[in-house]
C-alpha positions, -999 to 999 in steps of 0.1 A, spaced: 329 -898 -535 365 -903 -523 376 -918 -556 362 -890 -577 376 -857 -586 368 -824 -569 344 -799 -584 350 -761 -581 330 -731 -590 355 -703 -592 346 -666 -593 369 -645 -615 356 -611 -606 342 -585 -630 369 -586 -657 402 -572 -645 425 -602 -641 441 -585 -611 408 -588 -592 411 -626 -593 416 -639 -558 448 -658 -549 428 -689 -541 410 -688 -575 443 -684 -593 459 -714 -575 429 -736 -583 429 -726 -620 466 -733 -623 463 -767 -607 431 -779 -625 429 -810 -646 399 -796 -665 389 -760 -671 352 -754 -681 336 -722 -692 304 -710 -707 300 -689 -738 274 -676 -762 266 -692 -795 296 -673 -810 319 -695 -789 339 -667 -773 342 -669 -736 347 -638 -715 355 -660 -685 383 -678 -703 397 -645 -715 399 -632 -679 417 -663 -667 438 -669 -698 472 -662 -683 465 -688 -655 454 -717 -677 484 -740 -682 493 -756 -715 478 -790 -721 450 -787 -696 417 -802 -708 392 -775 -717 354 -779 -719 337 -751 -738 301 -750 -727 284 -732 -756 248 -722 -751 225 -735 -779 204 -704 -777 206 -671 -758 178 -646 -766 168 -660 -799 140 -685 -808 144 -722 -807 125 -752 -822 130 -772 -790 96 -788 -780 100 -773 -745 108 -738 -758 137 -717 -744 134 -732 -709 134 -767 -722 164 -761 -745 184 -745 -716 175 -773 -692 187 -799 -716 219 -779 -722 227 -779 -685 220 -816 -682 244 -822 -711 271 -800 -695 267 -817 -662 271 -851 -678 303 -840 -696 318 -827 -664 306 -857 -644 326 -880 -667 358 -861 -658 350 -862 -621 343 -899 -622 377 -903 -638 393 -886 -607 400 -853 -624 397 -819 -607 372 -797 -626 372 -759 -623 342 -740 -638 352 -704 -645 326 -678 -636 326 -640 -643 319 -621 -611 307 -645 -583 296 -680 -591 264 -677 -570 254 -642 -581 233 -645 -614 260 -670 -626 256 -699 -650 276 -721 -626 246 -724 -602 228 -747 -626 258 -771 -628 260 -769 -590 224 -779 -587 231 -810 -608 265 -821 -594 271 -808 -558 252 -836 -541 273 -862 -560 308 -849 -558 330 -830 -534 323 -794 -543 337 -760 -533 326 -725 -544 352 -698 -545 336 -663 -543 346 -635 -566 342 -597 -568 307 -590 -582 300 -566 -610 279 -545 -586 309 -541 -563 332 -533 -592 307 -507 -607 304 -490 -573 341 -488 -569 346 -475 -605 320 -448 -600 332 -441 -565 295 -443 -554 287 -454 -518 256 -475 -524 242 -478 -489 249 -464 -455 239 -474 -420 204 -489 -421 199 -484 -459 186 -513 -479 203 -524 -511 181 -540 -537 197 -559 -567 173 -561 -596 174 -578 -630 165 -555 -658 143 -583 -672 116 -576 -646 84 -561 -660 86 -523 -661 59 -516 -635 75 -541 -611 109 -524 -616 94 -490 -609 77 -502 -577 108 -518 -563 130 -488 -572 105 -465 -554 105 -488 -523 142 -491 -517 172 -470 -507 201 -481 -529 197 -502 -560 217 -520 -586 201 -530 -619 218 -558 -639 210 -576 -672 206 -545 -693 212 -546 -730 179 -548 -748 160 -541 -716 176 -506 -711 147 -485 -725 122 -501 -701 147 -498 -672 152 -461 -679 114 -456 -680 111 -474 -647 137 -452 -631 119 -421 -643 86 -434 -629 102 -440 -595 119 -406 -594 153 -421 -596 165 -412 -631 184 -381 -622 204 -400 -595 212 -431 -616 247 -438 -627 255 -461 -657 287 -482 -655 297 -501 -686 323 -529 -685 334 -522 -650 371 -529 -645 375 -540 -681 390 -522 -711 364 -498 -725 350 -490 -690 325 -461 -692 307 -442 -665 279 -417 -674 245 -406 -660 218 -429 -672 199 -400 -687 228 -395 -712 231 -431 -724 223 -441 -760 198 -470 -755 209 -486 -788 245 -490 -776 241 -507 -742 259 -540 -738 248 -568 -715 279 -562 -693 267 -530 -678 251 -520 -644 230 -491 -632 235 -478 -597 211 -456 -577 229 -446 -544 208 -449 -512 216 -415 -498 202 -398 -529 169 -418 -529 138 -396 -527 128 -414 -495 160 -403 -478 159 -367 -488 146 -342 -462 109 -340 -467 111 -302 -470 133 -305 -501 104 -297 -524 98 -275 -554 67 -262 -537 68 -238 -508 73 -251 -473 42 -242 -453 46 -264 -422 50 -235 -398 20 -216 -410 -10 -223 -387 -35 -214 -414 -19 -239 -438 -25 -269 -415 -62 -265 -417 -60 -264 -455 -43 -299 -454 -60 -331 -447 -50 -368 -442 -66 -391 -467 -74 -427 -459 -79 -446 -491 -95 -480 -497 -77 -498 -526 -103 -525 -531 -96 -562 -527 -75 -568 -558 -60 -549 -588 -68 -515 -603 -101 -526 -619 -117 -523 -584 -100 -490 -575 -124 -461 -576 -117 -430 -598 -118 -409 -566 -92 -431 -549 -70 -432 -580 -70 -394 -582 -61 -391 -545 -32 -415 -548 -19 -397 -579 -18 -363 -561 -3 -375 -528 33 -368 -520 35 -397 -495 19 -431 -495 18 -448 -461 6 -484 -454 12 -521 -449 39 -532 -474 17 -553 -498 -9 -526 -500 17 -499 -507 31 -522 -535 -3 -520 -552 -2 -482 -556 11 -471 -591 45 -454 -588 46 -416 -594 80 -397 -598 89 -379 -566 63 -397 -545 76 -412 -513 64 -445 -501 65 -456 -465 58 -494 -461 56 -511 -427 46 -544 -411 11 -558 -404 9 -552 -367 18 -515 -363 -14 -498 -374 -15 -471 -348 22 -463 -351 17 -461 -389 -13 -438 -384 7 -415 -361 35 -413 -387 10 -403 -414 -6 -377 -391 27 -361 -383 35 -359 -420 1 -343 -428 5 -319 -399 38 -307 -413 20 -297 -445 26 -328 -466 0 -344 -489 -4 -378 -474 -26 -409 -483 -28 -439 -459 -38 -469 -479 -57 -500 -469 -69 -531 -487 -106 -534 -496 -125 -506 -478 -104 -487 -453 -133 -486 -428 -139 -523 -428 -112 -539 -405 -88 -514 -422 -67 -483 -414 -95 -458 -409 -102 -467 -373 -65 -468 -365 -61 -433 -379 -90 -419 -359 -76 -436 -328 -42 -420 -332 -59 -387 -341 -74 -384 -306 -41 -368 -296 -49 -331 -291 -20 -322 -314 -40 -334 -344 -73 -318 -333 -73 -293 -362 -62 -318 -389 -91 -331 -411 -92 -368 -418 -111 -379 -449 -119 -415 -457 -123 -425 -493 -144 -458 -497 -133 -488 -515 -148 -521 -527 -147 -544 -496 -136 -580 -497 -170 -592 -487 -186 -573 -516 -162 -589 -540 -167 -624 -528 -205 -619 -526 -206 -606 -561 -186 -636 -574 -211 -660 -556 -243 -641 -566 -262 -622 -539 -255 -639 -505 -256 -606 -486 -289 -594 -503 -306 -596 -469 -295 -586 -434 -259 -596 -426 -231 -592 -401 -194 -590 -405 -168 -603 -380 -130 -608 -378 -118 -640 -363 -85 -624 -353 -81 -623 -316 -52 -599 -317 -73 -570 -306 -102 -587 -288 -104 -618 -266 -115 -651 -281 -143 -653 -255 -158 -621 -271 -156 -636 -306 -173 -668 -294 -202 -648 -278 -207 -627 -309 -206 -658 -332 -233 -674 -312 -254 -643 -311 -252 -638 -349 -260 -675 -355 -290 -674 -332 -302 -642 -349 -302 -661 -382 -280 -634 -400 -258 -641 -429 -222 -639 -415 -190 -627 -433 -158 -639 -416 -126 -619 -422 -91 -629 -411 -100 -666 -405 -65 -679 -401 -28 -670 -403 5 -687 -397 2 -680 -359 -35 -685 -357 -44 -720 -368 -72 -731 -345 -98 -702 -348 -116 -715 -379 -122 -749 -363 -134 -733 -331 -157 -709 -350 -170 -739 -370 -179 -757 -339 -197 -727 -324 -218 -721 -356 -228 -758 -358 -242 -756 -323 -267 -729 -335 -271 -734 -372 -283 -764 -394 -256 -786 -409 -268 -778 -444 -264 -740 -440 -248 -727 -472 -211 -715 -469 -192 -696 -495 -154 -697 -494 -136 -671 -516 -99 -672 -520 -78 -644 -536 -109 -631 -553 -100 -606 -581 -64 -618 -582 -47 -645 -604 -56 -679 -592 -88 -669 -575 -112 -696 -564 -147 -698 -551 -162 -728 -534 -198 -733 -523 -203 -759 -496 -222 -764 -464 -214 -758 -428 -212 -796 -422 -189 -802 -451 -166 -772 -445 -130 -783 -438 -113 -758 -415 -79 -772 -425 -84 -758 -460 -89 -722 -448 -61 -697 -447 -56 -659 -445 -63 -655 -482 -99 -667 -476 -131 -649 -468 -161 -669 -457 -198 -661 -460 -220 -683 -439 -256 -681 -451 -289 -677 -431 -321 -698 -434 -330 -676 -463 -298 -684 -483 -302 -708 -512 -282 -721 -542 -297 -720 -577 -294 -749 -601 -267 -729 -618 -247 -727 -586 -254 -690 -577 -259 -682 -540 -285 -657 -530 -303 -646 -498 -340 -636 -498 -347 -600 -488 -380 -610 -471 -380 -626 -437 -408 -644 -419 -419 -631 -385 -410 -665 -369 -374 -665 -382 
């Protein structure tokens, strides 16, 4: 490596040559080789920004994309064509580096922020002495041009590519404070629709060609979708996000101080089912659509369709009672609130936590209504056949809220009673031994050939269902995405592989 040239990824900033750093300018002026990317037209914006710094006679390597958004006849499709292109570019630059030349790759904005340089870095940085020189990003330039403070204090800033699917964009916009959306152009109509769904359209600012000639700053709602270039950014400032506005800033009357209004409100606890909307009940869907606030564990809140003006309050997995108190306080103030839970909210879900928190006398007059959902055990059982067609028990293997000794006693009792057993929460990153321990307990009381169903991510992409026996069950293959159903003596497997449990039981069983 000592006999080879040095490799630099140099950020040029968003377009104004005066925003190039002094270090970047020095390296460009001293380089033996200047490389830059361009579209199929061959014109490089990066080279144009740095033109005055490129000395006469320097070797230039124009890295021209073979395809941008068009079609390609490459056997690997677009991804294959681009991968081959980066391999070829890396080989061209490696030849200069092997000859001892200093190579500078010019990058608009910052080299490691949605930059093409990254793919050359991946291919060359482990072989040559490499340095990355940061540049002013287009997001920073757009915020400065629009004089928009993006985030304050503990606000979260989310940077989003406009190429995300529209529902995903809407969800992420609703779940953050400040946001910057890049990669616009042809994606603009879907981005504008996502902003409207998230209740952010009125606050969004469009900045075109920040710091360059032709810079333009207008509200997103006023932008002509047919005239949006790739070099544009949308900003949604954090302090104007719906989630950061005062909750009394509503078009409907404020009734929090009226005692009679509190009784008219209620807190809804909604089961979302185990997967996507196909298992969401119409009752639950209507409740979610009418709520002003959605409260829940982050991944469950993410599953709720975004509605303009609706505020979403996501939190971690181990603060159920705190989450419940927060929801109760909102409902008590007169807000329409829905607490969401995966599967059925009453089965190892948020319903119990809400009723626990509601024991506070302050909430005595606040109604709590639980809307049922399809439970995970129902979903897995249906995929398998009818394993819970007879008597069954359901347990959680999590020892976070109860001692393991209690779990062991209950496992033994269920096994001795010859009940079908559904096991929730079998493992997590911090709980890796419980499945093996439960397996050992069950084998002490049940035959080795007892049928076991393992459902993983049922109802979601990549779902799997395995039918095995207690003896052959491998605890090491079980994780938090699994739900287990351990059969009884009346559980059998048909020739077609369906699992079912007889409804009739002999008196000696």
